[in-house]
C-alpha positions as CSV (number, residue, x, y, z in Angstrom):
1,M,-16.7,155.5,-76.6
2,A,-16.7,159.1,-77.7
3,K,-17.4,161.8,-75.2
4,V,-20.0,164.7,-75.2
5,L,-19.1,168.0,-73.7
6,I,-22.2,169.9,-72.6
7,I,-22.3,173.6,-71.5
8,G,-25.3,175.4,-70.2
9,E,-27.9,176.0,-67.5
10,M,-28.4,173.9,-64.4
11,L,-31.4,175.1,-62.5
12,I,-34.5,174.4,-60.3
13,D,-37.8,173.8,-62.1
14,M,-40.9,174.7,-60.0
15,V,-43.6,172.7,-61.8
16,S,-47.3,173.2,-61.2
17,Q,-48.9,170.2,-59.6
18,E,-52.0,170.5,-61.7
19,Y,-52.4,170.9,-65.5
20,V,-53.1,174.5,-66.3
21,D,-53.6,176.5,-69.5
22,D,-52.5,179.7,-67.7
23,L,-49.5,179.5,-65.4
24,G,-50.9,182.3,-63.3
25,S,-53.8,180.1,-62.2
26,A,-51.6,177.4,-60.7
27,D,-51.7,177.2,-56.9
28,K,-49.1,174.6,-55.9
29,F,-45.7,173.7,-57.3
30,E,-43.2,170.9,-56.9
31,R,-39.5,171.2,-57.1
32,H,-37.5,169.4,-59.8
33,F,-33.9,169.4,-60.8
34,G,-33.7,170.8,-64.3
35,G,-31.9,172.8,-67.0
36,S,-31.8,171.2,-70.4
37,P,-28.0,170.7,-70.6
38,A,-28.0,169.3,-67.1
39,N,-30.9,166.9,-67.9
40,I,-29.1,165.7,-71.0
41,A,-25.9,165.1,-69.1
42,V,-27.7,163.1,-66.4
43,N,-29.6,161.1,-69.1
44,L,-26.3,160.3,-70.8
45,S,-25.0,159.0,-67.5
46,D,-28.0,156.7,-67.3
47,L,-27.3,155.5,-70.9
48,G,-23.6,154.8,-70.2
49,V,-22.3,157.6,-72.4
50,E,-19.4,159.6,-71.0
51,A,-20.4,163.2,-70.7
52,T,-19.0,166.3,-69.0
53,L,-21.2,169.2,-67.9
54,V,-20.0,172.8,-67.6
55,S,-22.5,174.9,-65.8
56,R,-22.8,177.5,-63.0
57,I,-25.0,177.6,-59.8
58,G,-25.4,179.9,-56.9
59,D,-23.6,179.5,-53.6
60,D,-26.9,178.6,-51.9
61,P,-28.9,175.6,-50.7
62,M,-30.6,175.0,-54.1
63,G,-27.3,175.0,-55.9
64,K,-25.9,172.4,-53.4
65,A,-29.1,170.3,-53.9
66,L,-28.5,170.3,-57.7
67,V,-24.9,169.2,-57.3
68,D,-25.8,166.5,-54.8
69,N,-28.5,165.1,-57.1
70,A,-26.1,165.1,-60.1
71,K,-23.6,163.1,-58.0
72,K,-26.3,160.6,-57.0
73,R,-27.1,160.1,-60.7
74,G,-23.5,159.4,-61.5
75,L,-22.5,162.7,-63.1
76,E,-19.1,164.3,-62.8
77,T,-19.6,167.6,-61.0
78,K,-16.1,168.9,-61.1
79,Y,-16.8,171.6,-63.7
80,I,-20.0,172.9,-62.2
81,Q,-19.0,176.4,-61.1
82,T,-20.2,178.2,-58.0
83,D,-21.1,181.9,-58.3
84,P,-20.4,183.9,-55.1
85,T,-22.9,186.7,-55.9
86,R,-25.6,185.4,-58.2
87,P,-28.3,182.9,-57.0
88,T,-29.1,179.6,-58.6
89,T,-31.5,180.1,-61.5
90,F,-35.2,179.1,-61.1
91,V,-37.8,178.5,-63.7
92,I,-41.6,178.4,-62.9
93,V,-43.2,175.9,-65.3
94,S,-46.7,174.7,-66.0
95,K,-47.5,171.0,-66.0
96,S,-48.6,170.4,-69.5
97,K,-49.4,167.8,-72.2
98,L,-48.5,170.3,-74.9
99,T,-45.9,173.1,-74.7
100,P,-45.6,174.4,-71.1
101,Q,-45.6,178.0,-70.1
102,F,-42.6,179.2,-68.1
103,I,-41.2,182.2,-66.3
104,P,-37.3,182.2,-66.0
105,L,-35.7,183.8,-63.0
106,R,-32.1,184.0,-64.2
107,G,-29.1,183.9,-62.0
108,A,-25.8,182.2,-62.0
109,D,-26.4,180.4,-65.4
110,T,-25.8,183.8,-67.2
111,S,-22.2,183.9,-66.1
112,I,-20.6,180.6,-67.0
113,E,-16.8,181.0,-67.3
114,M,-14.4,179.3,-69.7
115,P,-13.3,175.8,-68.4
116,E,-9.8,174.4,-68.8
117,L,-9.1,173.4,-72.4
118,S,-8.0,169.9,-71.5
119,L,-11.7,169.1,-71.3
120,F,-11.8,168.9,-75.1
121,D,-9.4,165.9,-75.2
122,G,-11.2,163.0,-76.7
123,V,-14.5,164.9,-77.1
124,E,-16.5,164.3,-80.3
125,F,-19.5,166.5,-79.7
126,L,-19.9,170.0,-78.1
127,H,-23.5,170.6,-77.1
128,F,-25.1,174.0,-76.1
129,S,-28.5,175.7,-76.2
130,S,-29.9,179.2,-76.6
131,W,-29.8,179.9,-72.9
132,P,-26.1,180.5,-72.4
133,I,-25.8,182.7,-75.5
134,S,-28.7,184.9,-74.3
135,H,-26.4,186.9,-71.8
136,R,-23.1,188.5,-72.5
137,K,-20.7,186.7,-70.1
138,S,-21.9,183.1,-70.9
139,R,-22.2,184.1,-74.6
140,K,-18.5,184.9,-74.8
141,T,-17.7,181.6,-73.1
142,I,-19.7,179.7,-75.7
143,L,-18.1,181.6,-78.6
144,D,-14.6,180.9,-77.2
145,M,-15.5,177.2,-76.7
146,I,-16.9,176.9,-80.3
147,E,-13.7,178.4,-81.7
148,Y,-11.5,176.0,-79.9
149,A,-13.9,173.1,-80.7
150,H,-13.4,173.8,-84.5
151,E,-9.6,173.7,-84.0
152,K,-10.0,170.3,-82.4
153,N,-12.5,169.0,-85.0
154,V,-15.2,168.6,-82.5
155,K,-18.7,168.5,-83.9
156,I,-20.9,171.4,-82.8
157,C,-24.5,170.5,-81.8
158,F,-26.9,173.4,-81.1
159,D,-30.3,173.2,-79.4
160,P,-32.0,176.4,-80.8
161,N,-34.6,176.7,-78.0
162,Y,-34.9,180.5,-78.5
163,R,-37.4,182.5,-76.6
164,K,-37.3,186.3,-76.6
165,V,-38.0,186.5,-72.8
166,L,-34.6,184.9,-72.1
167,W,-32.5,187.6,-73.8
168,E,-31.0,190.8,-72.6
169,N,-33.2,193.8,-73.3
170,G,-32.5,195.4,-76.7
171,R,-30.7,192.3,-78.0
172,D,-31.9,190.8,-81.3
173,G,-31.8,187.2,-80.1
174,S,-33.3,185.5,-83.2
175,R,-30.8,187.2,-85.4
176,F,-27.9,186.0,-83.3
177,V,-29.3,182.5,-83.2
178,K,-29.4,182.4,-87.0
179,K,-25.7,183.3,-87.1
180,M,-25.0,180.6,-84.6
181,L,-26.4,177.9,-87.0
182,A,-23.4,178.2,-89.3
183,N,-21.2,175.1,-89.4
184,V,-23.4,173.2,-86.9
185,F,-23.3,169.4,-87.2
186,L,-26.7,168.8,-85.6
187,S,-29.6,171.0,-84.6
188,K,-32.9,169.7,-83.1
189,P,-35.5,172.5,-83.0
190,S,-39.0,171.8,-82.0
191,E,-41.7,173.3,-84.2
192,D,-42.2,176.0,-81.5
193,D,-38.5,176.8,-81.6
194,A,-38.5,177.2,-85.4
195,F,-41.6,179.4,-85.2
196,H,-39.9,181.8,-82.7
197,I,-36.8,182.0,-84.8
198,F,-38.2,182.2,-88.4
199,G,-41.9,183.0,-88.0
200,P,-44.8,180.9,-89.4
201,M,-43.8,178.4,-92.1
202,E,-44.6,174.9,-93.4
203,E,-42.7,172.1,-91.6
204,T,-40.3,171.2,-94.4
205,A,-39.7,174.8,-95.0
206,Y,-38.3,175.1,-91.5
207,V,-35.9,172.2,-92.2
208,K,-34.7,173.9,-95.4
209,K,-34.1,177.1,-93.5
210,F,-31.9,175.4,-90.9
211,H,-29.9,173.8,-93.7
212,A,-29.6,177.1,-95.6
213,Y,-28.1,178.8,-92.5
214,G,-25.5,176.1,-92.3
215,V,-26.8,173.1,-90.3
216,K,-25.6,169.7,-91.7
217,N,-28.2,167.5,-89.9
218,V,-31.7,168.8,-88.9
219,V,-34.2,167.0,-86.7
220,L,-37.5,169.0,-86.4
221,T,-39.6,167.6,-83.6
222,L,-43.4,167.9,-83.9
223,G,-44.7,166.7,-80.6
224,K,-47.4,164.0,-81.0
225,D,-46.8,164.1,-84.8
226,G,-43.3,162.8,-84.5
227,A,-40.3,164.3,-86.2
228,I,-38.8,165.2,-89.6
229,V,-35.1,164.2,-90.0
230,S,-32.8,165.4,-92.8
231,D,-29.2,165.2,-93.6
232,G,-29.5,167.6,-96.5
233,K,-29.8,164.8,-99.0
234,R,-32.5,162.6,-97.6
235,L,-35.6,163.6,-95.6
236,K,-37.6,161.1,-93.5
237,R,-40.6,161.4,-91.2
238,F,-40.9,159.4,-87.9
239,N,-44.0,158.8,-86.0
240,S,-44.1,159.5,-82.2
241,F,-43.6,156.4,-80.1
242,A,-45.6,157.9,-77.2
243,R,-48.8,156.0,-76.5
244,H,-50.1,158.4,-73.8
245,V,-48.8,161.7,-72.6
246,V,-48.5,162.5,-68.9
247,D,-46.0,165.4,-69.0
248,T,-44.0,166.9,-71.8
249,T,-41.3,168.3,-69.5
250,G,-37.9,166.8,-70.5
251,A,-39.1,165.3,-73.7
252,G,-36.7,167.3,-75.9
253,D,-33.8,166.5,-73.5
254,G,-34.6,162.8,-73.7
255,F,-34.6,163.1,-77.5
256,W,-31.2,164.7,-77.5
257,S,-29.9,162.1,-75.1
258,G,-31.1,159.2,-77.3
259,M,-29.5,160.7,-80.3
260,Y,-26.1,161.1,-78.6
261,Y,-26.3,157.5,-77.4
262,V,-26.6,156.3,-81.0
263,L,-24.1,158.8,-82.5
264,T,-21.4,157.9,-80.0
265,N,-21.9,154.3,-80.9
266,G,-21.4,154.9,-84.6
267,G,-25.0,155.2,-85.8
268,D,-26.3,157.7,-88.4
269,I,-28.6,160.6,-87.9
270,F,-31.7,158.6,-88.9
271,E,-31.0,155.8,-86.4
272,A,-30.2,158.4,-83.8
273,A,-33.5,160.2,-84.3
274,Q,-35.4,157.0,-84.0
275,F,-33.8,156.1,-80.7
276,G,-34.1,159.7,-79.5
277,S,-37.9,159.6,-80.2
278,A,-38.1,156.4,-78.1
279,V,-36.3,158.0,-75.2
280,A,-38.6,161.1,-75.5
281,A,-41.6,158.7,-75.4
282,F,-40.2,157.1,-72.2
283,R,-40.1,160.6,-70.6
284,V,-43.5,161.9,-71.7
285,E,-45.3,158.8,-70.4
286,R,-44.0,159.7,-66.9
287,F,-44.3,162.8,-64.7
288,G,-41.1,164.6,-64.1
289,I,-37.5,163.8,-65.2
290,D,-36.2,162.1,-62.1
291,E,-36.7,158.5,-63.1
292,K,-33.5,156.8,-64.5
293,I,-33.6,156.0,-68.2
294,D,-33.7,152.3,-68.8
295,K,-32.3,151.7,-72.3
296,E,-33.1,148.0,-72.3
297,F,-36.7,148.8,-71.4
298,I,-36.9,151.4,-74.2
299,K,-35.5,149.0,-76.8
300,K,-38.0,146.3,-75.8
301,E,-41.0,148.6,-75.3
302,F,-40.7,150.9,-78.2
303,L,-38.2,149.5,-80.8
304,S,-38.7,145.7,-80.8
């Protein structure tokens, strides 16, 4: 089976215990192990897909807890770097049925260093998000990894979850994100992501924009309204499989994980998006992201 190499943030999510429209009104929070790339890597372990995570944590108790949890979930932790001076990154998040509010407290995730190049042996997909490219040191690592990935004919997959608050002061993040879309095999923006990058547009116009900037396959997720999938020649809409929404945290990561499961087993982008949507539904119907993904349950409950 093909491998997925994932680089990006591994962090602690402090999620409000109650649903709130304004994060500032939340009183109590619950700790969860998070970071989109880390979530995807753990999900892929659940699904039986060989994945390697390159990330960076602080030399502190929360960083150790993240590594211990990853090991319990069957994830290889050899390439999770420990930063001697920066703390583990935290994100304060609102429990939400829509798009959650969040406050990032950045630390070690901004300083990921280049891993050994032997990691690319046998890899088919390189996955990264907007988080590591938002700060100089991790950004250079990502650019170096992409350059080497092209030499090895590895497919580049980019989660363009751009938010201005993540970027260094004075840096035009949206402009840089647009440049990063060139020669990307797959990108899965949410409608919110697309809005923050391109401004207000009609849904299919977003899809065309991503193609115009160089993305081969685009999956635009629309929350309760499903997703639009395009390979540049054919465009298809999928309805959401979710029957009731408990918490949207981890939905996008579940979608990515489901797509990689299908793609590494030889499926096309439309089959991948359908299974990705089913995994996302599995996630949003539960609170938190700690429950192991059961692919047989997903196939029976959502796809039969």
